ZAVO-873705 format. One record per atom (N, C-alpha, C): x, y, z. Coordinates in steps of 0.2 Angstrom, whole numbers, plus 5000, padded with zeros to 4 digits. Each point is the difference from the previous one (the first is absolute). Example, Ala and Ser with C-alpha at 12.3 -4.5 7.8 and 13.67 -1.06 7.14 Angstrom:
BEGIN
506649725039/499650065000/500450065000/499850054996/500450065001/499650055003/
***
This chain:
BEGIN
521050625117/500050074999/500350034994/500549964998/500450024993/499550004995/499549954999/499549994995/499650065000/499750025006/499650065000/500350064998/500750015002/500350064998/500150014993/500249944997/500150004993/499450014996/499449985002/499450014997/499850085001/500150025006/499950075001/500450054995/500649984999/500550044996/499750004993/499849944998/499849994993/499350044999/499650005004/499450044999/500150075000/500550025005/500250075000/500250034993/500549964997/500250024994/499550004994/499649955001/499549994994/499550065001/499850025005/499550055001/500350084999/500650005000/500350075000/500550024994/500049954995/500450024994/499550024994/500450044996/499750024993/499350025000/499850064998/499350024999/499950024993/500550004996/499950034993/499549964996/499750034995/499549974996/500349984993/500650014999/500349994993/500149934999/500149984993/500149934999/500749985002/500149945002/500749985003/500149935000/500649985001/500249935000/500249985007/500049945002/500249975006/500649964999/500650025004/500649965000/500149975007/500249945000/500149965006/500749985000/500350015006/500749995002/500049955006/500349944999/500149965006/500749995002/500149975006/500749995002/500449954996/499749954998/500449954996/499649974994/500349964996/499749974995/499449955002/500149965005/499549965002/499450035002/500050065004/499450045002/499750034993/500550024996/499750034994/499649954996/500249944999/499649954997/499349995003/500050005007/499449995004/499550064998/500350065000/499550064998/499850004993/500449984995/499850004993/499549954999/499949955004/499449954999/499450035002/500050065004/499450035003/499850064996/500450034996/499850074998/500450004993/499750054996/500450014993/500450075001/500649994999/500450065001/500050054994/500150065001/500050054995/499350014997/499549975003/499350014998/499850085001/499650024995/499850075001/499350015004/500050055004/499450015004/499750074998/499450015001/499650064998/500250055006/499949985006/500150055006/500549975005/500250045004/500449985006/499649965005/499350015000/499649955004/500049934998/500149994993/500049944997/500649965003/500650045000/500649975002/500049985007/499650045005/500049995007/499649935001/499450004996/499649935000/500449944998/500450014995/500449954997/500649975006/500350055003/500449985005/499749975006/499450025002/499749975006/499849934998/499849994994/499849934998/500649965000/500650024998/500649965000/500249985007/500050055004/500249985007/499549955003/499350014999/499549955003/500149944997/500249994993/500149944997/500649965003/500650045001/500649975003/499849985007/499650035004/499949985007/499549945000/499650004995/499649944999/500349934998/500650014997/500449954997/500649985005/499950025006/500549985005/500650045001/500050064996/500650055001/499750055005/499949995006/499650045005/500450065002/500750004998/500450065002/500150054994/499749984995/500050044994/499950075001/500450054997/499850075002/500350054994/499850065000/500250054996/500550045004/500750004998/500550035004/499950084999/500050024993/499950074999/499850014993/499850064998/499750024994/500250064997/500250004994/500250074997/499650014994/499950064998/499650014994/500350064996/499850014994/500150054996/499350024996/500150034995/499350024996/499849954996/500449954998/499749944996/500149935003/500350005006/500149935002/500050005008/499849945003/500149995007/500449945001/500550005004/500549955002/499949985007/499849935001/499949975007/500649955001/500350015006/500549955002/499749955005/499949944998/499649955004/500549945002/499849985006/500449945003/499449955002/500149944997/499549955001/500149965006/500650005002/500249965006/499949924998/500149965006/500049934999/499349974999/499949944997/499449975001/499949965006/499550025004/499949975007/499649944999/500249955005/499649945000/499849985007/499549965001/499749985006/500549955003/500250005006/500249955004/499549955002/499450045003/499449965002/499550065002/499449994998/499450045003/499749955005/500050015006/499749965005/499350015001/499649965003/499350005001/499850055006/500550015004/499950055006/499449975004/499550055002/499549995004/499349994996/500149994993/499449994996/499749935001/499449995000/499649945001/500149964993/500049935001/500149964994/499450014995/499450015003/499450014995/500050064996/500350065003/500150064997/500549994994/500649975002/500549994995/499849964994/499649955002/499749954995/499550044995/499650045003/499650044996/500350054995/500650025003/500450054996/500549974995/500049935000/500449964995/500750015002/500250015006/500750005002/500449945000/500650004997/500449945000/500750035002/500349965005/500750025002/500549994994/499949964995/500449994995/500050064995/499550035000/500050064995/500450065003/500250005007/500350055003/500749975003/500349954997/500649975002/500550004995/500550045000/500650004995/499750024993/499550045000/499750034994/500150075000/500050044995/500050074999/499450035004/500250065003/499550045004/499650044995/499449984998/499650034995/499550045004/500050074999/499550045004/499349984999/499849994994/499349994998/499849935004/500449955000/499849945003/499950015008/500450045003/499950015007/499450045001/499950054996/499450045000/499449965000/500049964995/499449954999/499849965006/500649975003/499949965006/499750045005/500250065001/499850055006/499250014998/499950024994/499350014998/499549945002/500249944998/499649955001/499949985007/500550015004/499949995007/499550065003/500150064998/499650055002/499249994998/500049974994/499349994998/499749945004/500449955002/499749955004/499850025007/500450055003/499850035006/499450044999/499950044995/499450044999/499449964999/500149944997/499449964999/499849955005/500450015006/499849955005/500050045007/499850064999/499850045007/500550045002/500650014996/500550045003/500250064995/499550054999/500150054995/500650055002/500250005006/500650055002/500649965001/500149944997/500649965001/500650034996/500649995003/500650034997/500549944998/500350004995/500549954998/500650034998/500649985002/500650034998/500649955000/500650014998/500649965000/500350035006/500349955005/500350025006/500749965000/500450025005/500649975001/500449994993/500150064997/500350004993/500850005001/500349954997/500750005001/500450004993/500450054999/500450004994/500749985001/500249964995/500749975000/500250004993/500550054998/500250014993/499450014996/499849954995/499550014996/499449955001/500049985007/499549955002/499550035005/499449985001/499550035004/499749945004/499950015006/499649955004/499550045004/499449975001/499450045003/499549955002/499550035004/499449955002/499450055000/499449964999/499450034999/499750025007/499850065001/499750025006/499350034999/499549975004/499350024999/499750025006/499750065000/499650035006/499350004998/499649955002/499350004998/499650055003/500150025006/499650055004/499349975001/499550055001/499449975002/499649964995/499649955002/499649974995/499350035000/499850024995/499350044999/499549954998/499450015004/499449964998/499450054998/499649984995/499550044998/499450005006/499950065002/499550015005/499350004997/499950044995/499450014997/500150034992/499449994997/500050034993/499450054999/500150064999/499450055000/499850024993/499449994999/499750024993/499750075000/500350054997/499650064999/499750014993/499650044999/499750014994/499349985000/499650004994/499349985000/499949934998/500549964999/499949934998/499749965006/499549964998/499649955005/500249934998/500449975004/500349944999/500249975006/499949935001/500249975006/500850005001/500250015006/500850005001/500349934998/499649945001/500249944998/500250004993/499650034996/500150004993/500750044999/500150055003/500650044999/500649965002/499949975006/500649965003/500249954995/499649964997/500249954995/500250034993/499750064998/500250034994/500850025000/500250035006/500650035001/500549955003/499849955003/500449945003/500350025007/499750055003/500250035006/499450005005/500149985006/499450015005/500350015007/499650035005/500350015006/500349945003/500650015004/500349945003/500649984996/500050014993/500649984996/500650055002/500649974998/500650045001/500050044994/500350065000/500150054995/500349974994/499850014994/500349974994/500050064995/500650034999/500150054995/499849994993/500149944998/499949984993/499250004999/499649975005/499350004999/499750075001/500350045005/499850075000/500150044994/500649994997/500150034993/499549994995/499749945000/499649974995/499250025001/499950035006/499350025002/499650034994/500450064997/499750044995/499849954994/500449964998/499949964994/499549955002/499949975006/499549955002/499350044999/500050065003/499350035000/499850024993/500550024996/499950024993/499749944996/500149945002/499749944997/499349985002/499750045004/499349995003/499650054996/499549984996/499750044995/499550065003/499849985006/499650055004/500350045005/500750005000/500350055005/500650044997/500150055003/500650054997/500350035006/500750004999/500450035005/500150074999/499850045005/500050074999/500750045002/500449965004/500750025001/500449945002/500650025001/500549955001/499949975007/500049935001/500049975006/500550035005/499850015007/500450025005/500149955005/500550005004/500149965006/500350045005/499749995006/500350045006/500249955005/500750015003/500349955004/500050045007/499949965005/500150025007/500249935004/500550015004/500249945004/500249944995/499649955002/500149944996/499449984996/499650064998/499449994997/500050054993/499549984996/499950044994/499350004998/499850064997/499350014998/500150024992/499649964996/500050024993/499350044999/500150054996/499550054998/499850004993/499449984998/499950004993/499450054998/500150044995/499550044998/499649974994/499549975000/499749974995/499350024999/499850024994/499350024998/499749944995/499350005000/499749964996/500150024992/499949954996/500150024993/499449974996/499750044995/499449974996/500249944997/499749945002/500249944997/499349964998/499550015003/499349974998/499950024993/499749954996/500050024993/499349974997/499750044996/499449984996/500150014993/500049954996/500150014992/499349984997/499950034994/499449984996/500350014993/499949954996/500250004993/499449984995/499950044995/499549984995/500349994993/499949954997/500349984994/499550004994/500150034994/499650004995/500449974994/499649954997/500449964994/499449984996/500249984994/499549964995/499749945003/499449994999/499749945003/500049944995/500149945003/500049944996/499349984998/499550035003/499349984999/499850054994/499749974995/499850044994/499450055001/499749985005/499450055002/500250065003/500750005003/500250065003/500750034996/500050065000/500650034997/500650015005/499950015006/500550015005/499849965006/500549985004/499949975006/500450045006/499750005006/500250045005/500349955006/500650005002/500349965005/500150055006/500149975006/500150045006/500449965005/500350045005/500449985005/499950055006/500049975006/500050045006/500449975005/500450045003/500549975005/500150045006/499949975006/500150045006/500549975005/500550045002/500549975004/500050045007/500049975005/500050035007/500649985004/500450055002/500649995004/499950035007/500249965005/500050025007/499450035002/499449974998/499450025003/499949995007/500349955003/499949985007/500650015004/500550044997/500650035003/500549945001/499949954996/500549945001/500449994994/500050044995/500349994994/499749954995/499449985001/499749954996/499850034994/499949954995/499850024993/499349964999/499550044997/499449974998/499950034993/499849954995/500050024993/499549964997/499650044996/499549974995/500150024993/499949964996/500150014992/499449974996/499650044997/499449974996/500250024993/499949964995/500150014993/499549974996/499850034995/499649984994/500450004994/500349954998/500450004994/499749994994/499449965000/499549994994/499350015002/499650004995/499350025002/499749955005/500149945000/499749955004/500549975005/500650035001/500549975004/500150055006/500249975006/500150045005/500649975005/500450045003/500549985005/500050045006/500049965006/500150035006/500649985004/500450045002/500649985004/500050045007/500249965005/500050035007/500749985003/500350045004/500649995003/500050035007/500249965005/500150025007/500749985002/500450055003/500749995002/500050035007/500349965005/500150035007/500749985002/500450065001/500749995001/500249995008/500649975001/500250005007/499649975005/499749944999/499649975004/500349985007/499750025005/500349995007/500750035001/500150064997/500650035000/500649974997/499949954996/500549964996/500150034993/500549984997/500150034993/499649964995/499549965002/499649964996/499350034999/499749994995/499350034999/499649944996/499350024999/499649964997/499750034994/499949964995/499850034993/499449954997/499450034999/499549964997/499750034994/499949964995/499850024993/499349964998/499650034997/499449974997/499950034993/499949964995/499950024993/499549964997/499550044997/499449964996/500050034993/500049964995/500050024993/499549964996/499550044997/499549964997/500050024992/500149964996/500150014993/499349984996/499750064999/499349994997/499649945002/499849954996/499749945002/500449944999/500750015000/500549954998/500249975006/500350035005/500249975006/500150065006/500149975006/500150045006/500649985004/500550045001/500649995004/500050035007/500149965005/500150025007/500749985003/500350065002/500749985003/500050035007/500249965005/500150025007/500849995001/500250045004/500750005002/500250025007/500449975004/500250025006/500850005001/500350055002/500750005000/500350035007/500649985001/500450035006/500550044997/500050075002/500550044997/500650025006/500550014997/500650025004/500350074997/500050055005/500250074998/500750015001/500450034995/500650035001/500050075000/500550035003/500050085001/500250034993/500349964996/500250034993/499450014995/499449995003/499450014995/499849934997/500349945002/499949944996/499549965005/499549964997/499649965004/500049934996/500149955004/500049934998/499449975002/499749954996/499449975002/500049934998/499849955005/499949934998/499249995000/499749974995/499350005000/499749934998/499449995001/499649954997/499450034996/499949974994/499550034996/499649944997/499350015001/499549954997/499650044995/500149974994/499650034994/499649944997/499350024999/499649964997/499750034994/499949974994/499750024994/499449964998/499450025000/499449964998/499850034993/499949954995/499750014994/499250015000/499850064998/499250015000/499749974994/500350004995/499749974994/500149934999/499549964998/500149934998/500349994993/500050054996/500349994993/500750025000/500449955000/500850025000/500250004993/500450054999/500450014993/500649965001/500249974994/500749965000/500450044995/500750015003/500550034996/500349954996/499950004993/500249944996/500850005000/500350065001/500849995000/500349965005/499749995005/500349965006/499449955002/499450004997/499549955002/499950005008/499950065002/499850015007/499450055001/499649995005/499450045001/500350075002/499650054998/500250075002/500050025007/499549975004/499950015007/499949935003/500150005007/499949945004/499950025007/499749955004/499950015007/500649985003/500350055004/500749995002/500050025007/500549975004/500150025007/500850005001/500350055002/500750015001/500150025007/500449965003/500350015007/500750025000/500250065001/500750024999/500350035006/500749985001/500450035005/500550044996/500250065003/500450044997/500450055004/500450044997/500450055003/499950074996/500150055003/499950074997/500550055003/500350044996/500350065003/499850064996/499950055005/499850074997/500550055003/500250054996/500450055002/499950064996/500250065003/499950064996/500450065004/500350044996/500450065002/499850064995/499550045002/499850054995/500150075004/500150054996/500050065003/499350035001/499549984997/499350025001/499649954998/499549985004/499549944999/499550024995/499850064999/499450014995/500350004993/500450054998/500450004994/500750005001/500349945000/500750005001/500450034995/500650025001/500550024995/500649975000/500249965006/500649975001/499949945005/500349944998/499949945004/499849944997/499849955003/499849944998/499449975004/499749954997/499549965003/500049934997/500049955004/500049934998/499649965004/499749944996/499749955004/500149934996/500249955003/500249944997/499649945004/499749964996/499649955004/500149934996/500149955004/500149944997/499649945005/499749964996/499649955004/500049934997/499949955004/499949934997/499449975004/499649964996/499449975003/499849944997/499549975003/499649944997/499450034996/499949974994/499450024996/499649944998/499350015001/499549954999/499550024995/499949964995/499650024994/499449955001/499450035001/499449965000/499750004993/499849944998/499749994993/499350035000/499950044995/499350034999/499549954999/499450005003/499549964999/499750004993/500049954996/499850004993/500550014995/500650015003/500650024995/500649965002/499949945003/500549965003/500549984994/499849994994/500449974995/500650054998/499850075002/500550054998/500650005005/499949965006/500650005005/500349935001/499949964995/500249935001/500850005000/500350044996/500850005000/500350055005/499650035004/500250055005/500149975007/500650025003/500149975007/499550045005/499749965004/499650035005/500450045005/500549975002/500450035006/500750024997/500350055001/500750024998/500350065004/500650014999/500450065003/500050064996/499950065002/500050064996/500450055003/500450034996/500550065002/499750064997/500150065004/499850064998/500450055003/500350054995/500550055002/499850064997/500050065004/499950074997/500550055003/500150054996/500550055002/499850074997/500150055004/499950074997/500550045003/500450044996/500550055002/499950074997/499950055004/499950074997/500650045002/500350034995/500550055001/499850074998/500250055004/499850074999/500750045000/500150044994/500750035000/499850074998/500250055004/499950074999/500650034996/500049994993/500650014996/500250085000/499550045000/500150075001/499450035005/500050075001/499650035005/499349984999/499750004994/499349984999/499949944996/500549974998/500049944996/500149935004/499549964999/500049945004/499949944995/500449955001/499949934996/499849955005/499549964997/499749945004/500149944996/500349955003/500049934997/499749955004/499549974998/499649955003/500149934997/500349965003/500249934997/499649955004/499649964997/499649955003/500149934996/499949955004/500049934997/499649955004/499849944997/499749955004/500049944996/500049945003/500049944997/499649955004/499649954997/499749955003/500249934997/500249965004/500349934997/499649955002/499749964995/499649955001/499849974993/499949935000/499949974994/499350024997/499550025004/499350024997/499950075004/500050054996/499850075003/499450024996/499550025004/499350024997/500050085000/499650034996/499950074999/499850035007/499549965004/499850035006/500450015005/500749975000/500550015005/500650044997/499950034994/500650034997/500050075003/500650044999/500150075000/499650034995/499750065002/499650044996/500350074999/500250024994/500350064998/499650044996/500150075000/499750054997/499650055004/500150064998/499750065004/500550045003/499750065003/500550055002/500549985005/499949955004/500549985005/500449944998/499949984994/500449944998/500350014993/499650004995/500350014993/499550054997/500250064999/499650054998/499949994992/499450024998/499950004993/499549944998/499849965005/499749944999/499449995005/499549974999/499449995004/500249975007/499750025005/500249985007/499949925001/500649975002/500049935001/499849964994/500150024994/499849974994/500549944998/500650015002/500549954997/500249955005/499949944999/500149945005/500649974998/500550005005/500749974999/500249955005/500449954999/500349965005/500750025002/500350044995/500650035002/500150064996/500450055003/500050074997/500650045003/500250044996/500550065002/499850064997/500050055004/499750074997/500550065002/500050054996/500450065002/499550064999/500050055004/499750064999/500650055001/500150044995/500550065000/499650064999/500050055005/499650065001/500450065001/499950054996/500350075002/499550045003/500250045005/499550055003/500450065001/499650054998/500250075001/499650035005/500350015006/499750025006/499850085000/499350015001/499850075000/500050035007/499949955005/500150025007/500049935003/500050005007/500149945004/499649944998/499350014998/499549954999/499750014993/500350044995/499850014994/500549994995/499849964994/500549994995/499749984993/500450024995/499849974993/500449935000/499849954996/500349944999/500049974993/500549974998/500049964993/500349935002/499749954997/500249935002/500049954994/500449955001/499949944996/500149945004/499549954999/500149945004/499949944995/500349955002/500049944996/500149945004/499849944997/500049945003/500249944996/500349955002/500049944997/499749945004/499549974997/499649955004/499949934997/499849965004/499849934997/499449985003/499549974996/499449975003/500149934998/500149965006/500249934999/499349964998/499550025002/499349974999/499950004993/500150064996/499850014993/500649994996/500649995003/500650004995/500250064997/499850065003/500150074997/500750035003/500350034996/500650055002/499950064996/500150065004/499950064996/500450065004/500150054996/500450065003/499650064999/499550015004/499650065000/500450065002/499850064998/500350065003/499550064999/500050055004/499650065000/500450065002/499750064998/500350065001/499550065001/500250055002/499550065001/500350055005/499550045003/500250055004/499450025004/500250055005/499450025004/500350065004/499550025005/500250065005/499649985006/500450025006/499749995006/500150075004/499550035003/500050065003/499650005006/500350045005/499750005007/499550065001/499449985003/499550055002/499949995007/499550045003/499849995007/499749935001/499749974995/499649945001/500549944999/500650014997/500549954999/500450004994/500349954998/500450004994/499649974994/499950044995/499649974994/500549984995/499849954997/500449974994/499649984994/500350024994/499749984994/500649964996/499949944998/500549964996/499749984993/500350014995/499849984993/500549954998/499849944998/500549944998/499749974994/500549984996/499949964994/500449935001/499749954997/500449935001/500049964993/500549965000/500049964994/500249935002/499649954997/500049935003/499949954993/500449955001/500149954994/500250044994/499749994994/500150034994/499550064998/499650025005/499550054999/500350075000/499850044995/500350075000/499850045006/500350055001/499850055005/499450044998/499550005004/499450034998/499850065005/499950064998/499850055004/499349995003/499649964996/499349985002/500049965006/500649965001/500049965006/500450035006/500150065000/500450045005/499649995007/500450005005/499750005007/500150065003/499550035004/500150065003/499849995008/500450025004/499949985007/499950075004/499550015004/500050065004/500049975008/500450045004/500149975007/500150065004/499849995007/500150055005/500349965006/500550035003/500349975006/500050055006/499749995005/499950045006/500449975006/500450055003/500449975006/499750045006/499949975006/499850035006/500249975006/
***
């Protein structure tokens, strides 16, 4: 009771002294020199303050600090003031120490989860923050294990001089179980998907930590939006969670047309194109269906398809299927098939383990030889790769983000088989037929809203293939609007590279902006023995209409020792529609 009386008197004095607004100083007077030294370490005496309110705040802070450092009976005895100063008479009291803090009725599992150790509370100073943190951790454990109304306190407190003895007392109260999860709003999605996305399902014991993260978990789903804060209704030993979720436009159709100078002397310009369709949650299971067609050159085409099905059999695992076909004019054709098992985390990250089969067949019987390394440019190749991939994103807005990040990292190892081309066996005499090949790629995007309408984007990418014999038909292909602007689509063949895109955007509205950019790369073509540092720059505009978001991008590029040429400028027109 003495402690509570002391605290009450302190608060009374603190809330009822001095209301003046003139500049003043604070003088502190203590009972003896030892207490004075303790106080001087916590505060600067004779410091000038702008208002009396500042003095009040300083004194509160001092008393709280003394209480936290084991002087739990510290108090302000009295306060006097005049027009230019405030004088406070303070008693720190003795430093209190624990005799022991006993476990009381607390379970060992709860204490272990709260990192409780008797040694920390035996013959040690009574630090308020330490005790408060222990109580908070115990309460958190109760709330996350079905006891949201649990109470924890110190009981059987015994004071002897400057020593304290106490024990922990826990009243768990009722254990609450989730009865149901109700979805309001116009979202059409299976409950199984929601259960896995938020980590809560009927029959689980109430978990305050998971309940508090529901909003963040739903925000990581691109086709759903929370319309209000999640609610929970308790009755008896049951609880019902109510979620107000609406659907969000996430299905996407993109079309891009590129105009650039033609390599064919018979034509002055060449038109390239790309079409992309992404369908999300079409069957109300959160699945992804994706098609991407591209014509990077006059006689070359590429088709990519992707199917992803999450939470198979109500588990956190999903299935991922890829198919990629790329035909390079009359030179070669690549076919890639991939199957993966995905694992979903509520923080927006997805892990994948996959198997990939890639075959490349040379269509032309006339093989060129790169004299620098004495290797054929292309070869018949089969790669069987096993790898891991991680994806993650946290964006404020999926269409035109202004804040957040997106990343994807992929690494694989596999066996490589090279088939000698009929009629060209001599070219492959020094090349191993079977070998091990490593392949790693990464991409990280950062969006930073530096001012109200000003956004910076940094897109960092890299990739490397490790093998003694790397052919052009298995290399990375750079160039174009979505990789290295200012260059022909997929025109730069590399065995390893690093690239950076730095872009400034001035936002006109949510989906419209002007942009200026610079992008550059450092790459190596192991097959040809080439190293270069190309870069490009330019600008554009994106603006929203009823039909979608239209974009125009103008880019110039510089490669090798060639000068920048406006005649070689690339112009891309695009439209993105969300439905």
